[in-house]
Each structure stands twice: as structure tokens, then as C-alpha cells.
C-alpha positions in Angstrom: -10.6 -14.8 24.6 -8.0 -12.9 23.6 -6.4 -13.2 20.1 -3.5 -11.6 18.2 -4.1 -10.4 15.1 -1.6 -11.6 11.9 -2.9 -10.1 8.6 -1.7 -11.0 5.0 -0.4 -7.8 4.6 2.5 -8.3 6.9 4.0 -10.8 9.4 2.8 -10.1 13.0 1.2 -7.1 12.2 0.7 -5.8 15.4 3.0 -5.4 18.7 3.1 -7.6 22.0 0.3 -4.7 23.3 -2.3 -5.1 20.6 -4.6 -7.7 22.5 -7.8 -8.3 20.7 -10.9 -9.6 21.9 -13.6 -12.0 19.8 -17.4 -11.8 20.7 -19.9 -13.7 19.0 -23.9 -13.2 19.1 -25.9 -10.4 19.9 -24.8 -10.3 23.5 -21.1 -10.3 22.8 -20.8 -13.1 24.7 -16.7 -14.4 25.0 -16.1 -16.7 22.6 -12.9 -18.8 21.3 -11.0 -22.2 21.2 -7.6 -23.3 22.5 -5.0 -23.7 19.7 -5.1 -21.9 16.3 -7.6 -21.2 13.8 -6.5 -21.0 10.0 -8.8 -19.1 7.9 -8.9 -17.6 4.5 -11.5 -14.5 5.2 -11.6 -12.8 1.9 -14.3 -10.0 3.4 -11.4 -8.5 5.7 -7.8 -9.1 6.1 -7.6 -11.5 8.8 -6.2 -14.8 7.8 -4.7 -16.1 11.1 -5.7 -15.8 14.7 -3.3 -17.0 17.7 -5.3 -17.4 20.9 -3.1 -16.0 23.6 -5.6 -15.9 26.4 -7.6 -13.9 28.9 -6.7 -10.3 27.8 -9.6 -8.3 29.8 -11.9 -6.0 27.7 -9.1 -3.7 26.9 -9.1 -4.6 23.7 -12.7 -3.3 22.7 -12.3 -0.1 24.3 -9.0 1.2 23.0 -9.2 4.1 20.7 -8.0 4.1 17.4 -9.6 0.6 16.6 -12.5 -0.4 15.1 -15.0 -3.2 14.5 -15.6 -5.4 11.4 -18.2 -8.3 11.4 -17.6 -11.4 9.2 -18.5 -15.1 9.0 -16.1 -18.0 9.6 -16.9 -19.8 6.6 -13.9 -21.7 6.0 -13.6 -22.6 9.4 -14.7 -25.6 11.7 -18.1 -25.8 12.5 -17.1 -25.0 16.1 -15.9 -21.6 14.9 -18.8 -21.0 12.6 -20.2 -17.8 14.4 -20.9 -14.5 13.3 -18.2 -12.5 15.1 -17.0 -8.9 15.8 -13.2 -8.2 15.9 -11.4 -5.1 16.9 -8.6 -4.6 14.3 -6.0 -1.8 14.5 -7.0 1.5 12.7 -3.7 3.1 11.3 -3.9 6.5 9.8 -2.5 6.0 6.1 -3.7 9.2 4.7 -1.6 12.4 5.2 -2.8 15.3 6.7 -2.2 18.4 4.5 0.6 19.7 6.7 2.6 16.5 5.5 3.2 17.6 2.2 3.8 20.3 -0.4 0.7 21.8 -1.9 2.0 21.0 -5.3 1.7 17.6 -4.4 -2.3 17.6 -4.0 -2.8 16.6 -7.6 -1.4 13.0 -6.8 -2.8 12.9 -3.3 -6.1 13.9 -4.5 -6.3 10.6 -6.7 -6.1 8.4 -3.5 -9.7 8.5 -1.9 -8.7 5.5 -0.1 -8.8 5.8 3.7 -6.5 2.4 3.7 -4.0 2.4 0.7 -2.6 -1.2 1.2 -4.5 -3.0 -1.3 -4.6 0.0 -4.0 -0.9 -0.2 -3.7 -0.2 -3.8 -4.2 -2.8 -3.9 -7.0 -1.1 -1.5 -9.2 1.2 -3.7 -11.1 -1.9 -5.4 -12.6 -3.6 -2.4 -13.3 -0.5 -1.2 -15.3 -0.4 -4.5 -17.1 -4.3 -4.4 -17.7 -3.7 -0.8 -19.4 -1.0 -2.3 -21.6 -2.6 -5.7 -22.4 -2.7 -6.5 -26.0 -0.3 -3.0 -27.2 1.6 -4.3 -30.1 5.9 -4.0 -29.1 6.3 -1.8 -32.0 3.6 0.6 -30.4 6.2 1.3 -27.4 8.3 4.0 -29.5 5.2 5.9 -30.0 4.9 9.6 -28.4 1.7 11.5 -28.9 3.6 14.6 -29.6 7.0 15.9 -30.5 9.2 16.1 -27.5 6.7 13.9 -25.3 8.2 10.5 -24.0 7.0 7.2 -25.7 5.0 4.9 -24.1 8.0 2.5 -22.8 10.1 6.0 -21.6 6.8 6.8 -19.6 7.1 2.8 -18.4 10.5 3.9 -17.3 10.0 7.1 -15.8 7.3 5.2 -13.4 9.9 2.7 -12.4 12.5 5.7 -11.7 9.8 7.0 -9.5 9.1 3.7 -8.0 12.6 3.7 -6.7 12.8 7.0 -6.3 9.7 7.2 -3.7 10.8 3.8 -1.9 13.9 5.1 -1.2 12.4 8.1 0.3 10.0 6.2 2.3 12.5 4.3 3.9 14.9 7.1 5.0 12.1 9.1 6.2 10.1 6.2 7.8 13.5 5.2 10.0 13.8 9.1 11.3 16.7 10.2 8.7 16.8 13.7 9.1 19.2 14.1 6.3 17.9 16.5 3.5 17.1 14.2 0.3 17.7 15.8 -3.4 15.4 15.8 -6.1 16.1 14.6 -9.5 15.9 15.8 -13.0 13.4 13.4 -14.6 13.8 14.4 -18.3 17.5 13.5 -17.5 16.9 9.9 -16.3 15.0 9.0 -19.2 17.4 10.4 -22.0 20.0 7.8 -20.4 17.3 5.0 -19.9 17.6 3.1 -22.8 14.2 2.5 -22.5 13.1 2.1 -26.0 15.4 -0.7 -26.6 13.6 -2.7 -24.0 10.6 -4.9 -24.2 7.3 -4.4 -22.5 7.6 -7.5 -20.4 11.0 -6.4 -19.3 10.0 -2.8 -18.2 6.4 -4.2 -16.6 8.2 -7.0 -14.4 10.9 -4.3 -13.1 8.1 -2.5 -12.1 6.4 -5.4 -10.6 9.3 -6.9 -9.0 10.2 -3.1 -7.3 6.6 -2.6 -6.1 6.2 -5.9 -4.4 9.4 -5.2 -2.4 8.0 -1.9 -1.4 4.6 -3.7 -0.4 6.8 -5.7 1.9 8.3 -2.6 3.2 5.2 -0.6 3.6 3.2 -3.7 5.5 5.7 -3.6 8.2 5.2 0.4 8.7 3.6 1.3 11.9 1.9 4.6 12.1 5.0 5.9 14.2 7.1 5.3 11.2 4.3 6.4 8.5 3.8 9.7 10.1 7.6 10.6 10.3 8.6 14.0 8.6 11.5 14.6 6.8 12.8 17.2 3.8 12.6 15.9 0.3 13.5 18.2 -2.6 13.6 21.1 -0.2 10.1 20.0 1.2 9.1 18.7 4.8 7.1 15.7 3.9 6.1 12.4 5.7 6.5 8.9 4.8 2.9 8.3 4.4 2.5 11.1 2.2 5.0 9.6 -0.4 3.2 6.4 -0.2 0.2 8.2 -1.5 2.0 10.3 -3.7 3.3 7.0 -5.0 0.0 5.4 -5.9 -1.2 9.1 -7.5 1.6 9.3 -9.4 0.8 6.1 -11.1 -2.8 6.6 -11.4 -1.6 10.2 -12.9 0.6 8.5 -15.8 -2.4 5.7 -16.3 -4.7 8.4 -17.1 -2.3 9.7 -19.6 -1.6 6.6 -21.1 -5.3 5.6 -21.8 -6.1 9.3 -22.8 -3.3 10.4 -25.0 -1.3 7.0 -26.0 -3.9 4.5 -26.5 -7.2 6.4 -27.0 
């Protein structure tokens, strides 16, 4: 019984050719039932399995897929077997030749092989670090010439928008060279110190949520496309990792230099 997988990271996350097969028990006997099974499976990303019919054995032999075992705890009794499914395995991590060496500082902070959960969780990570920080401390800078906390948040938002723009252009195959930006000039005109923490955090969260939707609907071909940004060749997936590493870098600075 072949199934097509839809996951909570994106609608119809796989193409029509991506047909998978469910097996149950030690002998891997075919298992499935007509209709649809809607299950909320926390251990993995699968939340919806639509039965398509007999798909042969191609799904369990295809390269680039891996197995995960789980239990249908929340499904009807007739489906409550321990099963293994084959899920599409996308290469999220960039190769070293997909970005300039000076980005390694950010890339190295992203050890995950699948970065989707970490990408989606970062608005919460940022809120957690700033939870309980009084509003008046938002204009604090740990040294002369350094950004205030609110200016740092504004820089994070600027980076989010610019990284997303670059990811969009490059993942779509746009070979137009993309220019860099002067981060200090952007902050000088940002009006960040007159904004509330709530306003800044909401802007980042809403921006990231939109970018999560974009990311979850990029296939491996789109993610691996190369373009030119700030005079360097770079892939779309390298920009995703840089975006995550950029925020983790600034979270560490917030904790160690502003809030210690």
C-alpha cells in the first residue's frame, strides 16, 4: 500500500513522483487501509497520510531517503502498529564550496542536518532571552559606539528581511548579482530606540513565520541553486544556515555582553 506524505512543514511537501510505502512488523508485510488516516505524530513530522494505491517497492529502495519508526498512538486501533516509513531526505546543510569562508562563523553554529525546526523556533528563542528585561534597558549599550539592545534587535530584523530576499532570488534561479548593505547606516536611520520590545519582537516573529512558509516549500533543487550576493557565490541553503547562525551569534552576544 503506497502513501503520499504531507508534513506539517509545508502543504504537499513532496511531488507526485514521491510515493512511499508503509510496512509493519518484523517481516515488513504491507499494511494500510482505504481512505485517510489523520494522526498527530510528535516524534516525527508526519501528520497526514493519504492512501494512493499500490506503488510497488520503489519507495523503499530509492536513494536519498531514510527510515523512521514510530507508533500510531493517536490513530484508530486498526492502524496502531509499529511501522517504518520512508521519508524524503533533503540536503539542508551547504557544502563548503557554497559560501565564502568568512561565513563559516555563522555556518558552524548550525550543526543540525535538518534546520527547519531550529529555523521555526528562533522567534521563541529570542523572546526567551529578553523575557523580563525592563523596557528602559532597551537603550543600554555595553560600550561606547556599540548598538543598544533595541538597535541590535533592529539589526536582526534587517538581516531577516535581507537574507529572505536573497534566498528568494537565488532559489528562483535569478542570476542578477545582489548588492550588500551597510548595517550601521541602516541602524542609524532605524528609529529602533523609540520602539517597544514587543513591537520589535513581533516584527521579527511575523517576518520569520513568512520565511518559514517559503523555506518549507523549497525543494532540494531550489535550495542548492547558486547566485551572487555581495560579490560572492552562495547557495540558497547556505543563506538559510547563515540566517540561523546569524541570530544564534547575536543571541550569545545579548546574553554575554548585554544581559550578563
